[in-house]
N, C-alpha and C positions, 0 to 999 in steps of 0.2 A: 209677311202677308198683308199687314196694314198698309205698308208703303205701296205695294202693288195695287191694292184696292183704291187708295187715295190717288194714285197716278191714273188709274183707269177712270175714276170719277172726274178728275181734272181734264183729261183728254176729251171725255164725253161732253163736259160743259163747254169747252172751247169749240168743239165741232158744232154743238147746238147753236152757239152764238153766231158762228160763221155761216150757217145754213138757214137760219130762221128768218132773215130779212126778205121782205117782198119788194116788188119793184117800186113801190110808192112810200117807203118808210121814211125817206129823207125829205122833209118839207120845211120851208121857212120863207120869210120875206126875201124878195130879190128885187133890186132896183131896176133890173132889166125887164121885169114882168109889169106891164102896164096895169094900173088900177082900172077896174071896170071892164077888163077883157077876160074872156073865158075860153078855154081850149086853145090857148096861144102856146106855141111850142118854141123852145130855145135850144140851141145846141149845147152839149155837155163836152167837157174836155176828153171824155172817153167816147169814141165813135159809136159804141154799142148802146149808148144811153142818150137821153135827152131830158129836158125839163118841161113839164106841163104846167103852165101858169093858169091860175084861177084867182082873179082879182088881186094881183100883186103878190101872191104866194106861189112859189115854185116847188113842185114835187118831182123828185128824180124818178124817171121811168126807164125801163129796159126795153130795147128792141127785141123782137123774137130772135132766137139763136141764128147766128150767121148773117144777120142784117146790121146795117149801120144807119144812123140818122142822117137823112138828106135835108139839110137846112133850107135849100131852095124850094123843094117840093113839100116840105113840112110833113114828112112821113119816113118810116123805116124802109130802106131800100137795099138792093144788092150793093155790096161795098164799092164795086167799080162804077156804079151810077150815083152813089151818095157823094163820092169824092171828098170824104172826110179825112181819110188816112193818107198822109203825103207819101207813104212808102208803097202804096198800091196804085196800079194804073187807073186812070180816070177816063171813063167813057160815058159822060152824061147823056141822057135822052134829049133829043131835040124837040 
């Protein structure tokens, strides 16, 4: 019985850790974020995320569900218009 209770507590703790993060939990200095600039956006290696720069500090942000970060337009966009994922067709707006 104790083992079952401990297992359930461990699983609950792991799930809480995995689901507790918000879109701006990961922040830190970034050499690509220019000092003195605010609301400057940089692409992330994950197409569904981007970095929001505030005076040299980059905070990881999530695009809304189903959207990818469009580095050219500096916004979250439809995946086929963001052209971030090399495995998806790319049809950028003109």
